[in-house]
N, CA, C and O atoms as a printed pandas DataFrame, in Angstrom:
     atom_number atom_name residue_name chain_id  residue_number  x_coord  y_coord  z_coord
0              1         N          UNK        A               1  212.259   30.428    4.036
1              2        CA          UNK        A               1  212.749   31.129    2.867
2              3         C          UNK        A               1  213.960   31.966    3.283
3              4         O          UNK        A               1  214.040   32.451    4.412
4              5         N          UNK        A               2  214.898   32.125    2.350
5              6        CA          UNK        A               2  216.135   32.837    2.634
6              7         C          UNK        A               2  216.274   34.095    1.786
7              8         O          UNK        A               2  215.688   34.217    0.710
8              9         N          UNK        A               3  217.058   35.010    2.299
9             10        CA          UNK        A               3  217.495   36.185    1.544
10            11         C          UNK        A               3  218.983   35.979    1.288
11            12         O          UNK        A               3  219.754   35.769    2.224
12            13         N          UNK        A               4  219.385   36.037    0.028
13            14        CA          UNK        A               4  220.763   35.768   -0.360
14            15         C          UNK        A               4  221.347   36.996   -1.037
15            16         O          UNK        A               4  220.717   37.604   -1.904
16            17         N          UNK        A               5  222.568   37.356   -0.627
17            18        CA          UNK        A               5  223.273   38.478   -1.233
18            19         C          UNK        A               5  224.761   38.145   -1.321
19            20         O          UNK        A               5  225.270   37.342   -0.539
20            21         N          UNK        A               6  225.446   38.756   -2.263
21            22        CA          UNK        A               6  226.903   38.639   -2.324
22            23         C          UNK        A               6  227.563   39.946   -1.887
23            24         O          UNK        A               6  228.785   40.077   -1.956
24            25         N          UNK        A               7  226.766   40.909   -1.440
25            26        CA          UNK        A               7  227.245   42.233   -1.052
26            27         C          UNK        A               7  227.865   42.198    0.351
27            28         O          UNK        A               7  227.154   42.071    1.348
28            29         N          UNK        A               8  229.174   42.311    0.413
29            30        CA          UNK        A               8  229.898   42.269    1.676
30            31         C          UNK        A               8  229.510   43.424    2.584
31            32         O          UNK        A               8  229.390   43.241    3.796
32            33         N          UNK        A               9  229.312   44.603    2.023
33            34        CA          UNK        A               9  229.009   45.778    2.839
34            35         C          UNK        A               9  227.585   45.743    3.392
35            36         O          UNK        A               9  227.345   46.150    4.528
36            37         N          UNK        A              10  226.652   45.258    2.588
37            38        CA          UNK        A              10  225.288   45.056    3.088
38            39         C          UNK        A              10  225.299   44.006    4.191
39            40         O          UNK        A              10  224.654   44.184    5.225
40            41         N          UNK        A              11  226.018   42.927    3.980
41            42        CA          UNK        A              11  226.112   41.871    4.986
42            43         C          UNK        A              11  226.696   42.418    6.285
43            44         O          UNK        A              11  226.225   42.080    7.371
44            45         N          UNK        A              12  227.710   43.252    6.176
45            46        CA          UNK        A              12  228.322   43.850    7.367
46            47         C          UNK        A              12  227.326   44.737    8.104
47            48         O          UNK        A              12  227.262   44.725    9.333
48            49         N          UNK        A              13  226.556   45.501    7.349
49            50        CA          UNK        A              13  225.516   46.346    7.960
50            51         C          UNK        A              13  224.483   45.481    8.689
51            52         O          UNK        A              13  224.109   45.776    9.824
52            53         N          UNK        A              14  224.030   44.418    8.033
53            54        CA          UNK        A              14  223.042   43.540    8.655
54            55         C          UNK        A              14  223.616   42.843    9.877
55            56         O          UNK        A              14  222.903   42.604   10.851
56            57         N          UNK        A              15  224.905   42.515    9.829
57            58        CA          UNK        A              15  225.586   41.926   10.993
58            59         C          UNK        A              15  225.536   42.897   12.169
59            60         O          UNK        A              15  225.232   42.501   13.294
60            61         N          UNK        A              16  225.834   44.164   11.910
61            62        CA          UNK        A              16  225.776   45.187   12.964
62            63         C          UNK        A              16  224.364   45.269   13.545
63            64         O          UNK        A              16  224.194   45.473   14.747
64            65         N          UNK        A              17  223.363   45.112   12.699
65            66        CA          UNK        A              17  221.969   45.184   13.144
66            67         C          UNK        A              17  221.516   43.918   13.870
67            68         O          UNK        A              17  220.385   43.851   14.352
68            69         N          UNK        A              18  222.393   42.914   13.950
69            70        CA          UNK        A              18  222.100   41.727   14.743
70            71         C          UNK        A              18  221.585   40.526   13.979
71            72         O          UNK        A              18  221.164   39.547   14.594
72            73         N          UNK        A              19  221.604   40.572   12.664
73            74        CA          UNK        A              19  221.111   39.452   11.870
74            75         C          UNK        A              19  222.216   38.424   11.670
75            76         O          UNK        A              19  223.351   38.771   11.345
76            77         N          UNK        A              20  221.873   37.170   11.866
77            78        CA          UNK        A              20  222.811   36.052   11.694
78            79         C          UNK        A              20  222.785   35.607   10.238
79            80         O          UNK        A              20  221.767   35.726    9.557
80            81         N          UNK        A              21  223.917   35.093    9.774
81            82        CA          UNK        A              21  224.011   34.643    8.395
82            83         C          UNK        A              21  224.955   33.458    8.281
83            84         O          UNK        A              21  225.745   33.172    9.181
84            85         N          UNK        A              22  224.850   32.786    7.160
85            86        CA          UNK        A              22  225.766   31.707    6.803
86            87         C          UNK        A              22  226.443   32.095    5.505
87            88         O          UNK        A              22  225.894   32.861    4.714
88            89         N          UNK        A              23  227.639   31.563    5.288
89            90        CA          UNK        A              23  228.375   31.832    4.060
90            91         C          UNK        A              23  228.280   30.605    3.169
91            92         O          UNK        A              23  228.561   29.484    3.594
92            93         N          UNK        A              24  227.881   30.837    1.934
93            94        CA          UNK        A              24  227.818   29.781    0.917
94            95         C          UNK        A              24  228.916   30.081   -0.090
95            96         O          UNK        A              24  228.750   30.931   -0.965
96            97         N          UNK        A              25  230.044   29.378    0.034
97            98        CA          UNK        A              25  231.190   29.640   -0.842
98            99         C          UNK        A              25  231.033   28.885   -2.152
99           100         O          UNK        A              25  230.838   27.670   -2.179
100          101         N          UNK        A              26  231.123   29.640   -3.228
101          102        CA          UNK        A              26  231.075   29.071   -4.565
102          103         C          UNK        A              26  232.487   29.126   -5.139
103          104         O          UNK        A              26  233.403   29.602   -4.469
104          105         N          UNK        A              27  232.678   28.653   -6.354
105          106        CA          UNK        A              27  234.022   28.635   -6.938
106          107         C          UNK        A              27  234.602   30.028   -7.114
107          108         O          UNK        A              27  235.776   30.249   -6.820
108          109         N          UNK        A              28  233.804   30.962   -7.585
109          110        CA          UNK        A              28  234.333   32.283   -7.910
110          111         C          UNK        A              28  233.873   33.397   -6.976
111          112         O          UNK        A              28  234.419   34.500   -7.016
112          113         N          UNK        A              29  232.869   33.122   -6.130
113          114        CA          UNK        A              29  232.410   34.140   -5.196
114          115         C          UNK        A              29  231.703   33.475   -4.024
115          116         O          UNK        A              29  231.520   32.258   -3.999
116          117         N          UNK        A              30  231.315   34.280   -3.072
117          118        CA          UNK        A              30  230.591   33.775   -1.907
118          119         C          UNK        A              30  229.260   34.501   -1.787
119          120         O          UNK        A              30  229.141   35.679   -2.125
120          121         N          UNK        A              31  228.278   33.784   -1.305
121          122        CA          UNK        A              31  226.977   34.368   -1.009
122          123         C          UNK        A              31  226.748   34.329    0.492
123          124         O          UNK        A              31  227.203   33.421    1.187
124          125         N          UNK        A              32  226.034   35.331    0.971
125          126        CA          UNK        A              32  225.662   35.394    2.375
126          127         C          UNK        A              32  224.175   35.084    2.460
127          128         O          UNK        A              32  223.365   35.687    1.755
128          129         N          UNK        A              33  223.824   34.149    3.318
129          130        CA          UNK        A              33  222.455   33.644    3.394
130          131         C          UNK        A              33  221.860   34.024    4.740
131          132         O          UNK        A              33  222.381   33.656    5.792
132          133         N          UNK        A              34  220.761   34.766    4.690
133          134        CA          UNK        A              34  220.035   35.202    5.879
134          135         C          UNK        A              34  218.667   34.557    5.891
135          136         O          UNK        A              34  218.118   34.232    4.838
136          137         N          UNK        A              35  218.111   34.369    7.083
137          138        CA          UNK        A              35  216.721   33.938    7.185
138          139         C          UNK        A              35  215.844   35.153    6.903
139          140         O          UNK        A              35  215.927   36.169    7.592
140          141         N          UNK        A              36  215.007   35.031    5.885
141          142        CA          UNK        A              36  214.196   36.164    5.432
142          143         C          UNK        A              36  213.075   36.464    6.412
143          144         O          UNK        A              36  212.385   35.564    6.888
144          145         N          UNK        A              37  212.908   37.751    6.702
145          146        CA          UNK        A              37  211.800   38.220    7.547
146          147         C          UNK        A              37  211.447   39.629    7.097
147          148         O          UNK        A              37  212.206   40.267    6.367
148          149         N          UNK        A              38  210.303   40.103    7.532
149          150        CA          UNK        A              38  209.910   41.478    7.209
150          151         C          UNK        A              38  210.911   42.480    7.776
151          152         O          UNK        A              38  211.232   43.481    7.134
152          153         N          UNK        A              39  211.406   42.199    8.998
153          154        CA          UNK        A              39  212.367   43.102    9.638
154          155         C          UNK        A              39  213.682   43.143    8.861
155          156         O          UNK        A              39  214.265   44.209    8.664
156          157         N          UNK        A              40  214.139   41.972    8.424
157          158        CA          UNK        A              40  215.372   41.917    7.628
158          159         C          UNK        A              40  215.202   42.704    6.338
159          160         O          UNK        A              40  216.080   43.480    5.962
160          161         N          UNK        A              41  214.084   42.511    5.662
161          162        CA          UNK        A              41  213.871   43.193    4.388
162          163         C          UNK        A              41  213.775   44.708    4.587
163          164         O          UNK        A              41  214.178   45.470    3.709
164          165         N          UNK        A              42  213.249   45.148    5.722
165          166        CA          UNK        A              42  213.207   46.577    6.025
166          167         C          UNK        A              42  214.623   47.103    6.232
167          168         O          UNK        A              42  214.951   48.198    5.775
168          169         N          UNK        A              43  215.468   46.327    6.921
169          170        CA          UNK        A              43  216.864   46.735    7.130
170          171         C          UNK        A              43  217.608   46.803    5.798
171          172         O          UNK        A              43  218.417   47.706    5.586
172          173         N          UNK        A              44  217.341   45.857    4.904
173          174        CA          UNK        A              44  217.957   45.879    3.570
174          175         C          UNK        A              44  217.515   47.134    2.819
175          176         O          UNK        A              44  218.336   47.827    2.219
176          177         N          UNK        A              45  216.221   47.420    2.855
177          178        CA          UNK        A              45  215.705   48.612    2.179
178          179         C          UNK        A              45  216.314   49.881    2.777
179          180         O          UNK        A              45  216.686   50.797    2.043
180          181         N          UNK        A              46  216.416   49.937    4.092
181          182        CA          UNK        A              46  217.029   51.099    4.745
182          183         C          UNK        A              46  218.464   51.300    4.259
183          184         O          UNK        A              46  218.879   52.424    3.980
184          185         N          UNK        A              47  219.214   50.207    4.162
185          186        CA          UNK        A              47  220.600   50.285    3.690
186          187         C          UNK        A              47  220.656   50.759    2.239
187          188         O          UNK        A              47  221.414   51.670    1.907
188          189         N          UNK        A              48  219.862   50.147    1.392
189          190        CA          UNK        A              48  219.917   50.449   -0.038
190          191         C          UNK        A              48  219.405   51.847   -0.379
191          192         O          UNK        A              48  219.812   52.430   -1.384
192          193         N          UNK        A              49  218.522   52.382    0.448
193          194        CA          UNK        A              49  217.996   53.728    0.206
194          195         C          UNK        A              49  218.716   54.793    1.035
195          196         O          UNK        A              49  218.313   55.956    1.067
196          197         N          UNK        A              50  219.791   54.367    1.706
197          198        CA          UNK        A              50  220.619   55.258    2.527
198          199         C          UNK        A              50  219.846   55.880    3.682
199          200         O          UNK        A              50  220.146   56.994    4.110
200          201         N          UNK        A              51  218.851   55.159    4.183
201          202        CA          UNK        A              51  218.087   55.608    5.346
202          203         C          UNK        A              51  218.511   54.904    6.627
203          204         O          UNK        A              51  218.070   55.276    7.714
204          205         N          UNK        A              52  219.362   53.890    6.509
205          206        CA          UNK        A              52  219.833   53.160    7.678
206          207         C          UNK        A              52  221.007   53.876    8.315
207          208         O          UNK        A              52  221.683   54.685    7.680
208          209         N          UNK        A              53  221.234   53.566    9.574
209          210        CA          UNK        A              53  222.388   54.134   10.261
210          211         C          UNK        A              53  222.903   53.144   11.293
211          212         O          UNK        A              53  222.172   52.278   11.773
212          213         N          UNK        A              54  224.178   53.292   11.620
213          214        CA          UNK        A              54  224.796   52.477   12.650
214          215         C          UNK        A              54  226.081   53.171   13.086
215          216         O          UNK        A              54  226.528   54.135   12.465
216          217         N          UNK        A              55  226.655   52.670   14.149
217          218        CA          UNK        A              55  227.913   53.219   14.647
218          219         C          UNK        A              55  229.025   52.928   13.628
219          220         O          UNK        A              55  229.214   51.773   13.246
220          221         N          UNK        A              56  229.759   53.946   13.187
221          222        CA          UNK        A              56  230.762   53.740   12.140
222          223         C          UNK        A              56  231.893   52.794   12.539
223          224         O          UNK        A              56  232.346   52.006   11.709
224          225         N          UNK        A              57  232.352   52.851   13.771
225          226        CA          UNK        A              57  233.433   51.969   14.197
226          227         C          UNK        A              57  232.957   50.520   14.241
227          228         O          UNK        A              57  233.686   49.609   13.847
228          229         N          UNK        A              58  231.746   50.311   14.717
229          230        CA          UNK        A              58  231.170   48.964   14.748
230          231         C          UNK        A              58  231.013   48.423   13.333
231          232         O          UNK        A              58  231.264   47.244   13.088
232          233         N          UNK        A              59  230.599   49.276   12.405
233          234        CA          UNK        A              59  230.446   48.877   11.006
234          235         C          UNK        A              59  231.804   48.525   10.399
235          236         O          UNK        A              59  231.922   47.513    9.708
236          237         N          UNK        A              60  232.819   49.333   10.645
237          238        CA          UNK        A              60  234.163   49.058   10.119
238          239         C          UNK        A              60  234.682   47.725   10.654
239          240         O          UNK        A              60  235.286   46.947    9.917
240          241         N          UNK        A              61  234.443   47.468   11.931
241          242        CA          UNK        A              61  234.870   46.195   12.514
242          243         C          UNK        A              61  234.101   45.024   11.917
243          244         O          UNK        A              61  234.667   43.951   11.709
244          245         N          UNK        A              62  232.825   45.221   11.641
245          246        CA          UNK        A              62  232.022   44.160   11.023
246          247         C          UNK        A              62  232.544   43.834    9.631
247          248         O          UNK        A              62  232.587   42.664    9.251
248          249         N          UNK        A              63  232.943   44.847    8.861
249          250        CA          UNK        A              63  233.517   44.616    7.535
250          251         C          UNK        A              63  234.775   43.758    7.659
251          252         O          UNK        A              63  234.950   42.796    6.911
252          253         N          UNK        A              64  235.645   44.105    8.597
253          254        CA          UNK        A              64  236.874   43.333    8.811
254          255         C          UNK        A              64  236.551   41.895    9.201
255          256         O          UNK        A              64  237.184   40.957    8.715
256          257         N          UNK        A              65  235.568   41.724   10.075
257          258        CA          UNK        A              65  235.199   40.378   10.525
258          259         C          UNK        A              65  234.638   39.533    9.385
259          260         O          UNK        A              65  234.975   38.355    9.269
260          261         N          UNK        A              66  233.797   40.113    8.553
261          262        CA          UNK        A              66  233.223   39.371    7.438
262          263         C          UNK        A              66  234.315   39.015    6.429
263          264         O          UNK        A              66  234.324   37.903    5.900
264          265         N          UNK        A              67  235.231   39.938    6.158
265          266        CA          UNK        A              67  236.354   39.633    5.255
266          267         C          UNK        A              67  237.202   38.500    5.817
267          268         O          UNK        A              67  237.587   37.587    5.087
268          269         N          UNK        A              68  237.492   38.558    7.115
269          270        CA          UNK        A              68  238.262   37.472    7.733
270          271         C          UNK        A              68  237.543   36.150    7.618
271          272         O          UNK        A              68  238.173   35.123    7.364
272          273         N          UNK        A              69  236.244   36.153    7.799
273          274        CA          UNK        A              69  235.451   34.941    7.674
274          275         C          UNK        A              69  235.577   34.370    6.255
275          276         O          UNK        A              69  235.664   33.155    6.077
276          277         N          UNK        A              70  235.585   35.244    5.258
277          278        CA          UNK        A              70  235.685   34.794    3.871
278          279         C          UNK        A              70  237.061   34.233    3.534
279          280         O          UNK        A              70  237.187   33.173    2.921
280          281         N          UNK        A              71  238.081   34.964    3.945
281          282        CA          UNK        A              71  239.428   34.662    3.461
282          283         C          UNK        A              71  240.216   33.732    4.353
283          284         O          UNK        A              71  241.237   33.200    3.918
284          285         N          UNK        A              72  239.786   33.512    5.584
285          286        CA          UNK        A              72  240.544   32.677    6.509
286          287         C          UNK        A              72  239.884   31.352    6.830
287          288         O          UNK        A              72  240.344   30.622    7.707
288          289         N          UNK        A              73  238.816   31.040    6.129
289          290        CA          UNK        A              73  238.167   29.747    6.405
290          291         C          UNK        A              73  238.009   28.932    5.159
291          292         O          UNK        A              73  237.484   27.820    5.210
């Protein structure tokens, strides 16, 4: 089973936390597909409830990397 989101910032946070994902490009937007697990869902909840944390520079770099992945491929 998969967890699918179109949220670039959530995806960047999960990337920093070490979760791998695939990009599913649609005509008007892209979805990020993760393998669903209890740990992943806890990280999503932490992000959405503002209880998660990570290094800010690493997060900023992850955002840039995910954007590059979207726009350069």
